C-alpha positions as CSV (number, residue, x, y, z in Angstrom):
1,M,98.4,113.4,110.9
2,F,95.3,112.1,112.7
3,S,95.7,114.6,115.8
4,D,95.7,117.4,112.7
5,I,92.5,116.0,111.6
6,R,90.9,115.6,115.1
7,A,91.7,119.2,115.8
8,A,89.4,120.1,113.1
9,D,86.1,122.0,114.0
10,E,84.2,119.0,112.4
11,A,83.1,116.1,114.3
12,I,84.4,113.2,112.5
13,S,85.4,109.6,113.4
14,L,89.0,108.8,113.1
15,N,89.6,105.1,112.8
16,A,93.0,103.0,112.1
17,V,92.6,99.3,111.2
18,V,95.7,97.2,111.6
19,R,96.9,93.8,111.4
20,D,97.6,93.0,114.9
21,I,96.7,95.5,117.6
22,S,99.0,93.5,120.1
23,A,102.0,94.0,117.8
24,L,101.6,97.5,117.8
25,D,104.7,99.6,119.0
26,E,104.7,102.6,121.8
27,K,104.7,105.0,119.0
28,A,102.0,103.4,117.1
29,Q,99.7,103.0,120.0
30,L,99.7,106.8,120.3
31,I,97.1,106.7,117.4
32,G,94.7,105.5,120.3
33,D,94.7,108.9,121.9
34,V,93.0,110.5,118.7
35,A,91.5,107.4,117.0
36,N,90.1,104.2,117.3
37,I,92.2,101.0,116.4
38,V,90.3,98.2,115.3
39,G,91.9,94.9,114.1
40,I,91.4,94.1,110.8
41,E,89.6,90.7,112.0
42,G,87.2,92.8,113.8
43,T,83.7,92.3,113.7
44,D,81.2,94.1,111.5
45,D,79.7,95.6,114.7
46,E,82.9,96.7,115.8
47,Y,83.4,98.4,112.6
48,R,79.9,99.7,112.2
49,R,80.5,101.2,116.1
50,F,83.5,102.9,115.6
51,A,82.4,104.4,111.9
52,M,79.5,106.0,113.7
53,A,81.3,107.3,116.8
54,L,82.1,110.9,117.1
């Protein structure tokens, strides 16, 4: 689904928040090809940076 959204004409920031990045399996890590992945423990600055990314 993320790749479908990424293919849209509009420039948007795709972000995924996960409990533990290091625990992602190979399939889940594919999200990183089309979206920013941030851990739930991420800092406010990380969340802000990803939210503003295009």
